[in-house]
C-alpha positions, 0 to 999 in steps of 0.5 A, a space after each residue: 569296615 567303620 560305621 556309619 555316624 548320621 549326622 543329617 537331620 535327626 528327628 530332635 532337630 527337626 523337633 526343636 526347628 519346630 518349638 524354635 519356629 513356635 516359640 518366635 510366632 508366640 512371643 511376635 504374637 503377644 506384642 500385639 494389644 488388639 489381640 487380647 480383646 479379639 483382633 486379628 489382623 491378615 498377619 496374625 491370623 496366618 501365624 496362628 496356622 503357621 503354629 498349627 503347622 509347627 504344632 502337627 510337625 512336633 507330633 511328626 516328631 514325637 511319633 518318629 522317636 516313638 515309632 523306634 523305641 517299639 521298634 527296639 521293644 521299649 515301649 514304655 519308653 514311646 508310650 511315655 513320650 508320646 504322653 508327655 507330648 500330647 497337649 500339641 496335638 490337641 493344642 493343634 487340633 484345637 487352633 485350627 477349629 478356631 481359625 477354620 472357624 473364624 473363632 478367633 476370641 478364642 485363640 487368645 486364651 488358647 495362645 496364653 496355654 501354651 506359653 509355659 511349654 516354650 518358656 524353655 526355648 531362649 530367643 536373643 535374635 528373631 530368625 523368621 520373618 513373615 515370609 514364614 507364616 504368610 498364607 498359612 492361612 490360607 492353606 489350612 484352609 486348603 488342606 481342610 478342604 482336602 482333606 474334608 
């Protein structure tokens, strides 16, 4: 009997997709000069909500990978992985709070904190367009109502 090799979607592949989405959204947001003054149009607001969903996705993949390490009794490695990526959970929480409370003036500073986290992602060609984030803020608000 031969060994089964999984070639499908792994947590690392999903994490990389979320990282790439975040990097592209940050790049597009950085190209908007009016955001520095806290002036967010509907598309920029949707991009911020899109970032929240992707940062949550990153944390989901981290937890999946860490759980696999925990199952093998490599708890130090699992905890280091969680600690290394804890910033994503805090960033998602802060951006979500700012968006839901309409505190858009606080968002640019948080986005600047995130930029160094995504510098290793090279975006030579943008593969995500507005279809990816249209309605993300509405979805975030709807999700917040159902969990409250």
